[in-house]
Residue, then its C-alpha position, 0 to 999 in steps of 0.5 A: m969292145f963291150a962298151t962299144i957293142a953295148a952302144v950299138l945295141v942302145v942305139l939299135w933297141l931306141l931306132g927299133f923302139l921309135a921306127f918299128h912296133v912290129t918287132a917288139g920282141f926282137i927290140h927288147l931282146l936287143l936291150v937286154l943284151a945291151v944291159v949284159m954287155i954293159v954290166l960284163h964291161f964294168v965286172r970286168g974292170g973294163r980292160a981291153v980284150 
């Protein structure tokens, strides 16, 4: 579940980075959230919730 959320956030970040330069702060926030989700996924062992 966390991996899916992280993947969606990374895709949104890439989309926003390439398409919308106005919302740069929000895009970087999405990147940070995606990285946190990936780290949590691996720390928890990747088991399903």
